[in-house]
MARVO-413555 format. One line per 8 residues: number of its first residue (from 1); their letters; for each residue x negated, y, z of N, C-alpha, C, CB. Coordinates in pm, 1 decimal. Glycine has a CB too. Layout:
NUM	A	X/Y/Z/X/Y/Z/X/Y/Z/X/Y/Z; ...
***
This chain:
1	MFGHLGFS	-162.6/929.0/2050.9/-90.7/956.5/1929.7/-183.9/1010.9/1821.1/21.5/1053.8/1957.3; -295.7/1068.9/1860.1/-389.6/1122.8/1761.8/-496.0/1022.2/1722.9/-455.2/1247.5/1815.5; -512.5/914.8/1799.0/-605.9/808.5/1765.2/-741.3/824.9/1830.1/-622.7/801.2/1618.1; -810.8/712.1/1837.2/-946.0/707.8/1892.9/-1042.7/674.8/1780.5/-956.9/603.2/2008.9; -1142.0/761.0/1761.6/-1238.3/737.6/1655.5/-1319.8/612.4/1684.8/-1330.5/858.8/1638.7; -1340.8/534.6/1581.6/-1417.4/411.0/1590.7/-1378.2/320.1/1475.4/-1394.3/340.6/1727.0; -1466.0/229.0/1440.5/-1442.7/140.5/1326.4/-1326.5/44.9/1353.0/-1569.6/61.0/1294.1; -1243.7/24.1/1250.8/-1132.2/-69.6/1261.1/-1153.5/-186.0/1165.2/-998.0/1.1/1231.6
9	YVGLVFLL	-1181.8/-302.8/1220.0/-1195.1/-422.0/1136.5/-1059.1/-464.5/1082.4/-1259.3/-537.1/1216.1; -951.3/-437.7/1153.4/-817.0/-467.5/1101.9/-787.8/-377.0/982.5/-708.6/-448.8/1213.1; -822.1/-250.5/993.1/-805.1/-159.0/880.3/-885.1/-204.1/759.4/-846.3/-18.2/919.7; -1006.6/-254.0/782.4/-1088.6/-304.5/673.0/-1020.6/-423.4/604.4/-1227.7/-345.1/724.9; -964.4/-514.6/682.8/-893.0/-629.6/625.3/-775.9/-581.6/540.6/-843.1/-724.9/736.8; -699.8/-486.6/591.1/-586.4/-432.5/514.9/-633.9/-369.6/383.7/-509.7/-327.8/599.0; -744.2/-295.6/389.6/-795.3/-232.6/267.8/-845.2/-336.4/167.9/-907.7/-135.1/302.0; -906.9/-442.7/216.8/-948.9/-550.3/126.3/-827.8/-615.8/60.9/-1031.6/-655.9/202.2
17	MLFIPNII	-721.4/-635.0/138.6/-598.2/-691.6/83.3/-539.4/-599.1/-23.4/-495.0/-716.1/195.3; -565.6/-472.2/-11.6/-516.8/-373.6/-107.9/-608.4/-366.1/-230.3/-505.7/-235.5/-41.7; -738.3/-354.5/-208.4/-831.2/-325.5/-317.6/-865.2/-445.0/-405.7/-956.5/-270.5/-261.5; -879.1/-562.9/-348.3/-921.7/-678.7/-428.3/-825.1/-707.0/-543.6/-933.5/-803.0/-339.1; -693.9/-717.1/-519.0/-605.5/-740.2/-634.1/-606.5/-624.5/-734.3/-463.6/-763.5/-585.8; -625.4/-501.9/-685.9/-629.3/-387.4/-777.0/-753.8/-390.5/-865.4/-624.8/-256.8/-697.8; -863.6/-438.7/-813.0/-985.7/-453.0/-893.4/-963.6/-558.9/-1001.7/-1107.7/-491.3/-803.2; -900.5/-668.8/-964.2/-868.9/-773.9/-1062.0/-770.1/-719.4/-1166.1/-809.5/-900.2/-990.8
25	WAKNQPQG	-672.7/-641.3/-1122.0/-572.7/-582.9/-1212.0/-637.0/-494.7/-1318.2/-471.0/-501.9/-1132.4; -745.6/-425.2/-1283.0/-810.4/-334.5/-1377.5/-846.5/-405.7/-1507.4/-935.6/-273.5/-1315.0; -869.8/-536.7/-1500.8/-900.7/-614.5/-1621.2/-780.3/-693.6/-1670.2/-1016.6/-709.3/-1594.3; -666.2/-679.1/-1603.9/-545.2/-753.6/-1638.7/-422.4/-663.4/-1639.3/-524.3/-869.2/-1541.2; -437.4/-544.7/-1695.0/-327.5/-449.3/-1697.2/-219.2/-495.7/-1794.6/-378.4/-309.0/-1735.7; -94.9/-458.7/-1766.2/12.3/-497.6/-1858.1/-1.7/-426.9/-1992.3/149.0/-466.4/-1796.7; 40.1/-496.9/-2096.3/35.4/-438.6/-2229.0/125.5/-315.0/-2233.6/78.1/-542.1/-2335.9; 72.1/-206.9/-2286.9/149.0/-83.8/-2297.3/137.7/7.4/-2176.1/291.3/-116.9/-2319.8
33	YSAENENR	57.7/-30.6/-2075.5/44.2/52.9/-1956.1/-36.1/178.6/-1988.8/-23.4/-26.1/-1841.3; 9.7/291.6/-1938.6/-61.8/417.5/-1954.5/-29.6/508.2/-1836.3/-24.7/486.3/-2088.9; -132.8/574.4/-1787.0/-114.0/669.7/-1677.7/-122.8/814.0/-1729.1/-219.1/645.9/-1567.2; -121.5/831.0/-1859.5/-143.0/963.0/-1919.4/-35.6/1065.8/-1885.6/-151.5/949.2/-2067.1; 89.7/1026.5/-1882.1/198.3/1122.5/-1864.0/253.4/1125.6/-1721.7/309.5/1091.2/-1959.5; 172.7/1089.0/-1624.0/221.2/1088.0/-1486.3/239.0/1230.3/-1435.7/124.9/1010.4/-1395.2; 338.0/1247.2/-1353.1/367.3/1375.5/-1290.6/245.7/1419.6/-1208.6/495.1/1366.1/-1201.1; 195.2/1538.3/-1235.7/73.0/1586.2/-1168.8/91.6/1607.9/-1019.2/27.0/1715.4/-1232.2
41	VLAFFERA	209.2/1650.2/-979.8/236.1/1671.3/-837.4/235.5/1536.4/-765.0/372.5/1744.2/-816.8; 303.2/1438.3/-823.8/304.0/1305.1/-763.1/163.5/1245.9/-759.9/398.9/1211.8/-839.6; 86.1/1267.2/-865.2/-51.3/1217.4/-869.6/-136.0/1282.4/-760.2/-113.7/1243.8/-1008.0; -114.9/1411.6/-736.6/-186.6/1480.4/-628.7/-151.5/1419.0/-493.5/-153.4/1631.2/-628.9; -21.3/1397.5/-469.4/22.2/1335.4/-344.2/-37.4/1195.3/-330.6/176.4/1329.0/-337.3; -38.1/1120.6/-441.0/-92.7/985.1/-436.7/-240.3/986.9/-396.6/-75.7/916.3/-573.1; -318.4/1071.5/-461.6/-463.3/1077.1/-432.4/-488.9/1125.5/-289.1/-535.4/1170.8/-533.3; -419.2/1227.6/-247.7/-437.2/1277.6/-110.8/-399.1/1169.6/-9.9/-352.5/1405.4/-87.5
49	GEVITTCC	-287.9/1102.8/-34.0/-244.9/995.0/55.8/-342.5/879.9/59.2/-109.7/944.2/14.8; -401.3/846.7/-56.5/-500.9/739.1/-60.8/-621.6/772.9/25.8/-545.7/713.0/-205.4; -669.2/896.0/15.1/-786.2/938.1/92.8/-754.5/935.2/242.6/-831.8/1080.0/50.2; -643.1/993.6/280.9/-606.4/998.7/422.9/-586.5/858.5/479.1/-478.5/1081.9/442.6; -512.8/775.8/406.6/-482.9/640.6/454.0/-609.6/556.5/464.8/-382.7/572.3/360.7; -695.9/564.1/364.6/-820.2/486.8/367.1/-908.6/530.0/483.4/-896.0/502.5/234.5; -925.8/660.1/500.3/-1008.8/710.3/610.7/-951.6/668.3/745.6/-1020.3/863.4/604.1; -820.9/682.0/761.6/-757.9/643.8/888.1/-775.2/494.7/915.2/-608.9/679.9/886.6
57	ALCFSDFN	-754.9/412.5/811.8/-763.2/267.6/830.8/-899.8/225.7/882.6/-733.2/195.4/700.2; -1004.0/293.8/837.3/-1139.9/256.5/876.6/-1189.0/327.2/1002.5/-1234.1/285.8/764.1; -1138.8/446.6/1030.7/-1200.5/533.4/1131.9/-1129.1/539.9/1266.0/-1210.1/669.7/1078.5; -1017.5/465.7/1281.4/-948.1/466.3/1409.7/-943.5/324.5/1466.0/-804.9/524.0/1394.8; -1008.3/306.4/1577.8/-1015.7/173.3/1640.6/-881.5/128.4/1698.3/-1120.7/173.6/1751.1; -783.8/214.9/1700.3/-651.5/183.2/1755.0/-582.2/70.4/1678.4/-563.6/307.4/1753.2; -628.2/41.2/1555.9/-566.1/-63.3/1475.2/-619.7/-202.4/1506.7/-586.3/-33.5/1329.3; -729.2/-209.7/1582.6/-788.5/-338.7/1614.5/-699.2/-419.1/1708.7/-926.5/-319.3/1676.5
65	LREWSAWS	-722.9/-548.8/1710.3/-643.3/-637.5/1795.1/-662.8/-603.2/1941.7/-680.2/-784.1/1769.8; -556.0/-619.5/2016.3/-561.5/-600.7/2161.0/-472.4/-706.6/2224.9/-516.6/-455.7/2202.3; -465.3/-705.2/2354.0/-384.5/-804.2/2424.6/-241.3/-803.0/2372.7/-386.5/-777.7/2576.0; -183.5/-923.9/2357.5/-48.3/-937.4/2303.7/53.4/-865.8/2392.5/-11.0/-1085.7/2289.6; 144.6/-792.7/2326.7/256.0/-728.5/2395.8/369.8/-719.8/2294.4/216.4/-585.0/2452.9; 481.8/-670.2/2336.8/593.5/-652.3/2244.8/553.5/-558.4/2130.0/716.9/-596.8/2319.8; 463.3/-464.3/2155.8/417.5/-370.6/2054.3/340.4/-441.6/1942.6/330.2/-263.2/2118.1; 285.6/-558.8/1971.3/208.6/-634.4/1872.8/292.7/-677.7/1753.8/147.0/-755.6/1937.6
73	WWLVAAFS	424.6/-680.7/1771.4/512.2/-716.8/1660.5/500.2/-617.9/1545.3/656.7/-724.2/1707.9; 462.8/-493.2/1575.1/440.1/-396.2/1467.9/324.9/-441.8/1378.2/410.4/-256.3/1526.7; 220.1/-495.1/1438.7/107.3/-546.5/1360.7/149.7/-669.6/1280.9/-11.8/-580.9/1453.1; 230.4/-755.7/1340.7/281.5/-873.4/1268.9/363.4/-828.1/1148.1/367.9/-963.0/1363.0; 447.7/-728.9/1167.0/529.4/-676.8/1056.8/441.0/-614.8/948.4/630.5/-572.5/1109.0; 340.6/-539.7/989.3/249.5/-476.5/893.5/175.2/-582.5/812.7/149.1/-384.7/966.3; 125.0/-682.2/880.8/51.3/-788.7/813.3/143.9/-868.1/721.5/-14.9/-882.1/916.2; 267.7/-889.0/763.9/365.6/-960.1/681.0/393.1/-883.8/551.4/496.8/-981.0/758.8
81	AMVLYEIW	403.2/-752.0/559.6/422.1/-671.0/438.7/303.7/-687.9/344.3/440.4/-522.1/475.2; 183.6/-692.9/400.0/65.1/-709.1/316.1/56.2/-850.4/257.4/-60.9/-678.0/397.1; 97.8/-951.0/332.4/100.7/-1087.3/277.8/201.8/-1094.7/164.3/135.3/-1191.1/388.3; 316.5/-1033.0/180.5/416.7/-1029.6/73.7/361.0/-955.7/-48.6/547.2/-961.7/123.4; 281.8/-852.7/-25.5/213.4/-780.5/-132.7/119.6/-874.2/-208.7/134.7/-660.6/-75.6; 44.6/-956.3/-135.4/-45.2/-1053.4/-199.4/33.9/-1154.8/-281.3/-130.5/-1126.1/-93.7; 146.4/-1199.3/-229.2/233.0/-1293.0/-302.1/284.2/-1227.3/-429.8/352.0/-1339.0/-213.3; 321.6/-1099.8/-420.6/366.5/-1026.7/-539.4/255.9/-1024.6/-644.3/408.5/-882.4/-502.4
89	WIRYFKSK	131.9/-999.4/-601.8/20.4/-997.0/-696.4/-0.6/-1133.6/-760.6/-107.7/-951.8/-626.5; 5.3/-1239.3/-682.7/-10.8/-1374.2/-737.7/95.5/-1398.4/-844.1/-1.5/-1481.7/-625.6; 218.2/-1359.8/-812.7/327.3/-1375.3/-908.7/298.1/-1294.2/-1035.6/461.8/-1330.8/-845.7; 248.9/-1172.1/-1019.4/215.0/-1090.1/-1135.9/105.4/-1156.8/-1219.5/169.8/-949.5/-1091.4; -3.2/-1201.6/-1157.3/-114.9/-1259.6/-1231.4/-76.7/-1390.3/-1301.2/-231.9/-1283.8/-1137.7; 22.7/-1461.1/-1248.1/70.3/-1584.6/-1311.7/172.6/-1556.7/-1421.8/131.6/-1677.1/-1207.1; 222.3/-1433.1/-1429.8/324.8/-1396.7/-1527.2/259.5/-1365.1/-1662.3/407.7/-1275.3/-1476.8; 340.9/-1318.2/-1754.7/290.9/-1274.3/-1885.1/227.6/-1135.9/-1876.8/404.0/-1273.8/-1988.0
97	RTLADFYS	232.8/-1075.8/-1761.2/174.2/-943.9/-1732.7/233.6/-834.7/-1820.7/23.1/-948.3/-1751.8; 363.9/-829.4/-1822.3/434.0/-723.5/-1894.3/457.6/-606.3/-1799.1/569.0/-775.4/-1953.2; 502.4/-494.9/-1854.7/537.5/-380.5/-1770.7/649.9/-417.4/-1673.7/579.5/-260.4/-1858.0; 745.6/-497.6/-1720.6/855.5/-540.3/-1632.1/800.9/-622.6/-1515.6/961.0/-622.8/-1711.2; 701.1/-706.5/-1541.1/638.8/-784.1/-1433.1/568.2/-691.6/-1334.4/538.7/-886.9/-1490.6; 501.1/-589.4/-1388.0/423.8/-499.3/-1303.7/510.7/-412.5/-1213.9/337.4/-411.9/-1389.1; 629.0/-375.3/-1262.3/717.4/-290.7/-1183.0/830.4/-370.6/-1119.7/774.8/-179.8/-1269.0; 808.5/-499.6/-1102.3/912.9/-588.2/-1049.0/930.1/-572.0/-898.3/880.0/-733.5/-1081.3
105	SILAVPVA	1041.9/-625.3/-850.6/1070.0/-626.6/-707.0/1041.1/-766.8/-653.7/1218.5/-584.5/-677.6; 1038.9/-777.0/-523.2/1027.4/-906.7/-456.7/1107.4/-896.9/-327.2/876.0/-946.0/-429.1; 1190.7/-994.6/-303.6/1277.4/-996.3/-184.9/1351.5/-863.9/-167.2/1194.8/-1026.6/-59.4; 1405.8/-812.2/-274.5/1485.2/-688.4/-276.1/1403.2/-562.5/-245.3/1598.0/-699.6/-176.2; 1272.2/-572.6/-246.0/1186.6/-454.0/-230.0/1157.8/-401.2/-370.2/1051.7/-487.9/-151.7; 1209.9/-283.2/-404.9/1189.2/-230.4/-540.6/1044.6/-188.0/-563.6/1282.0/-111.8/-565.8; 1002.7/-190.7/-689.5/863.5/-162.1/-728.3/766.7/-206.4/-617.1/845.3/-9.8/-758.4; 770.9/-335.4/-593.2/702.4/-393.5/-476.4/552.0/-369.1/-474.8/727.6/-541.5/-471.5
113	GATLPVIG	490.9/-362.3/-592.2/347.0/-338.4/-596.8/306.9/-203.1/-541.4/298.3/-350.4/-737.4; 397.9/-109.6/-542.0/372.1/23.1/-485.4/429.8/36.2/-345.2/430.2/131.6/-575.7; 545.0/-24.6/-324.0/617.8/-4.9/-198.8/558.8/-84.2/-82.5/762.3/-43.2/-217.4; 524.0/-210.0/-105.5/478.6/-295.9/4.8/351.7/-247.1/75.0/454.9/-434.1/-46.9; 247.9/-203.2/2.3/130.5/-156.5/76.8/158.2/-29.5/156.9/15.5/-131.8/-18.7; 243.3/56.9/104.1/278.8/178.2/179.8/350.3/137.8/308.2/368.9/274.0/94.5; 442.3/43.7/297.6/512.6/-5.7/416.7/413.2/-69.5/513.6/622.6/-107.8/377.2; 324.1/-152.7/459.4/225.5/-219.8/545.0/138.6/-123.1/622.5/138.0/-309.2/462.2
121	FFLLGIYG	86.7/-23.5/554.7/0.4/73.6/622.6/80.5/163.4/717.1/-74.1/159.5/519.7; 204.3/195.4/680.8/287.9/274.8/770.9/313.2/197.7/901.2/422.4/311.3/702.4; 345.3/69.4/888.5/366.9/-12.9/1008.5/238.0/-28.3/1088.5/421.2/-151.4/969.6; 123.5/-33.3/1020.6/-4.9/-36.0/1090.6/-23.6/94.2/1168.7/-122.0/-57.1/990.5; 18.2/205.8/1109.0/11.6/334.7/1178.7/98.0/337.0/1303.2/53.7/446.6/1086.0; 215.9/275.2/1294.9/302.0/265.3/1414.1/233.1/179.3/1520.0/441.8/205.1/1377.4; 179.7/63.9/1478.3/110.1/-24.7/1572.4/-3.3/49.8/1643.4/54.6/-148.6/1498.8; -83.2/123.8/1567.1/-196.9/194.7/1626.3/-159.0/325.4/1694.2/-299.1/222.4/1520.9
129	KVIWMLIG	-33.7/368.7/1672.7/13.5/496.6/1727.7/-75.8/613.0/1680.9/16.4/490.7/1882.7; -108.5/610.2/1551.1/-195.6/711.6/1492.7/-112.4/797.3/1397.3/-317.3/646.3/1418.6; -82.5/918.2/1439.3/2.7/1008.3/1362.4/-57.1/1040.7/1226.0/26.3/1136.5/1439.9; -190.0/1046.8/1218.2/-256.5/1080.7/1092.1/-230.0/973.0/986.6/-408.6/1097.8/1114.0; -226.4/846.6/1029.5/-195.8/738.0/936.7/-51.0/749.7/888.5/-219.9/600.2/1003.8; 38.8/781.3/979.3/179.5/795.2/940.9/198.1/909.2/840.6/266.8/819.6/1065.2; 132.6/1020.8/865.9/139.7/1134.6/773.8/79.7/1095.7/638.6/65.7/1258.2/832.7; -36.1/1030.8/641.4/-100.9/986.6/518.1/-13.9/891.7/437.8/-232.2/920.0/549.8
137	CVILGIGH	56.4/801.9/506.5/143.7/706.5/437.9/265.0/774.3/376.5/189.0/598.4/533.9; 318.7/874.6/443.5/431.8/947.9/386.0/385.7/1019.4/258.7/490.7/1050.1/489.0; 271.4/1084.3/264.7/216.9/1153.1/146.8/189.5/1051.4/35.5/86.4/1230.5/183.3; 124.4/940.9/71.1/95.9/835.4/-25.9/224.3/779.6/-86.0/15.7/723.1/39.6; 322.3/755.7/-2.6/448.3/699.2/-49.8/518.6/789.4/-149.1/539.3/672.0/66.5; 519.9/919.1/-120.4/582.8/1013.8/-213.2/516.7/1002.8/-350.7/572.5/1159.7/-159.1; 384.6/1003.7/-351.7/313.1/999.5/-479.1/313.9/863.4/-545.0/172.7/1042.6/-459.0; 271.4/762.3/-473.9/252.5/629.1/-532.0/385.0/564.4/-571.1/178.4/539.3/-433.8
145	IGIHWNHY	478.9/563.8/-479.8/609.5/504.4/-510.9/680.4/590.2/-615.5/697.2/491.0/-382.2; 667.6/722.0/-604.4/729.4/811.3/-702.4/678.9/785.6/-843.3/703.7/955.6/-664.9; 548.3/771.5/-859.1/490.1/743.7/-991.1/541.0/610.3/-1044.3/335.6/743.0/-983.8; 536.2/507.7/-960.7/580.8/375.0/-1005.5/730.4/374.1/-1036.3/548.8/269.0/-898.8; 807.2/446.1/-957.6/951.4/450.9/-982.5/979.9/518.4/-1117.0/1023.9/526.1/-868.1; 906.0/625.0/-1148.0/923.2/691.2/-1277.4/889.0/597.8/-1393.0/836.6/816.8/-1284.6; 780.1/522.3/-1378.7/743.8/425.0/-1482.2/852.5/317.5/-1495.5/607.2/359.5/-1449.5; 902.5/273.0/-1383.9/1009.4/170.8/-1384.3/1133.3/221.4/-1458.8/1047.7/131.5/-1238.9
153	KEIS	1169.8/347.3/-1431.1/1286.6/405.4/-1499.2/1263.0/415.5/-1649.8/1318.6/544.8/-1441.6; 1139.7/443.0/-1690.4/1106.8/455.0/-1832.7/1127.1/322.5/-1907.0/962.1/502.4/-1849.4; 1094.5/211.3/-1841.6/1106.6/81.8/-1910.5/1244.5/20.9/-1895.9/1003.4/-15.1/-1857.8; 1325.0/75.0/-1805.5/1459.4/16.9/-1783.1/1557.8/63.7/-1888.0/1512.1/53.6/-1643.6
***
């Protein structure tokens, strides 16, 4: 439940799925986007969760592939959330890139750009049985989803 230290290539893949679209987004931000008035408490939770989740994803070998079992469905679910996240990004990059596009939902998942990666990493934490990842995802979710939800409410 506490995890085994060691490099996780699965965690690295998940982080690449997370970071690559965000790097592209940095040059394709929606018109009118600003992070200036974000809630400081939520921003603190977001940053702390990012650090914990990133470190866990890379430093616990429990996330790596192992022999197929019923428990492997957790990894399938986690990967599916991340694939849906990639689809959301493709849809965003093909759109007019408005704030409404950026805070859009997909398949009834609200503020999908914030929610899906948190879900994906949380499910990865369940698959690896690493409590630190689960804690990190809860902290990240409070901050990241909270910030995006506040922005969504502002434009609605």
